[in-house]
C-alpha positions as CSV (number, residue, x, y, z in Angstrom):
1,X,-78.6,-25.5,77.5
2,X,-79.5,-28.6,79.3
3,X,-81.3,-31.6,78.6
4,X,-83.0,-31.8,81.7
5,X,-83.4,-28.8,84.2
6,X,-85.0,-30.4,86.8
7,X,-82.1,-32.0,87.1
8,X,-79.6,-29.5,86.9
9,X,-81.0,-27.0,89.1
10,X,-81.1,-29.4,91.5
11,X,-77.3,-29.2,90.7
12,X,-76.7,-25.6,90.4
13,X,-78.5,-26.1,94.2
14,X,-75.8,-28.7,95.6
15,X,-73.2,-26.5,94.2
16,X,-75.1,-23.1,96.2
17,X,-74.5,-25.4,99.7
18,X,-70.6,-26.0,98.8
19,X,-69.8,-22.3,97.9
20,X,-71.9,-20.4,99.4
21,X,-70.1,-16.9,98.0
22,X,-71.0,-17.7,94.8
23,X,-75.0,-18.8,95.4
24,X,-76.4,-15.5,93.7
25,X,-74.8,-16.3,91.0
26,X,-75.6,-19.7,91.2
27,X,-79.1,-19.4,91.2
28,X,-78.9,-16.2,88.8
29,X,-77.7,-18.7,86.5
30,X,-81.6,-20.5,86.9
31,X,-82.9,-18.0,84.5
32,X,-81.1,-18.5,82.0
33,X,-81.0,-22.2,81.0
34,X,-82.7,-23.0,78.2
35,X,-84.8,-27.4,78.5
36,X,-84.0,-29.3,75.3
37,X,-85.6,-32.2,76.7
38,X,-89.4,-31.1,76.1
39,X,-88.5,-30.0,72.6
40,X,-87.0,-33.8,71.4
41,X,-90.1,-35.1,73.6
42,X,-92.5,-33.4,71.4
43,X,-90.6,-33.8,68.1
44,X,-88.7,-37.0,68.6
45,X,-89.2,-40.6,69.6
46,X,-87.7,-44.1,68.1
47,X,-89.2,-47.4,69.2
48,X,-85.1,-47.9,69.6
49,X,-85.3,-46.2,73.0
50,X,-88.2,-48.2,74.4
51,X,-89.7,-45.4,76.3
52,X,-86.7,-44.1,77.7
53,X,-85.5,-40.3,77.3
54,X,-82.4,-41.1,79.4
55,X,-78.9,-39.8,77.0
56,X,-78.3,-44.2,77.1
57,X,-81.5,-44.5,74.9
58,X,-80.9,-41.5,73.1
59,X,-77.7,-42.6,72.3
60,X,-78.3,-45.1,71.0
61,X,-80.7,-43.8,68.1
62,X,-78.9,-40.3,67.4
63,X,-74.9,-41.8,67.4
64,X,-75.7,-45.3,65.7
65,X,-71.7,-45.8,65.5
66,X,-71.7,-45.1,69.9
67,X,-72.4,-46.9,72.4
68,X,-72.4,-45.0,75.8
69,X,-70.8,-47.8,77.7
70,X,-68.1,-47.8,75.8
71,X,-67.4,-44.3,76.2
72,X,-64.8,-43.3,78.7
73,X,-66.1,-40.8,81.1
74,X,-68.7,-39.1,79.5
75,X,-70.8,-40.1,82.3
76,X,-69.4,-37.0,83.7
77,X,-70.9,-34.1,82.1
78,X,-68.3,-31.8,81.4
79,X,-66.4,-34.5,79.7
80,X,-69.7,-35.5,78.3
81,X,-70.0,-32.1,76.8
82,X,-66.5,-31.2,75.2
83,X,-67.0,-34.9,73.8
84,X,-70.7,-34.2,71.8
85,X,-69.1,-30.7,70.6
86,X,-65.4,-31.9,69.4
87,X,-67.5,-35.1,67.9
88,X,-70.1,-33.1,66.0
89,X,-68.0,-29.3,64.7
């Protein structure tokens, strides 16, 4: 599950350039991706997002006690998902 399929598929494409031996395996993940952004756009919006669907704006709405700029190293996707799972389970 991802939040922006276009972004994630571009990253996977970039990975295939760094590891051509794994290209078919990496590209096969594209078939299994589920994009949550359309779900969010169709069922959730708050004016505090100011028309933006970026993580910085959405975080201000869904996690009032958190600020993106204060979440050290969360800008890295792997660290971000680890933090989210740890704090929401």
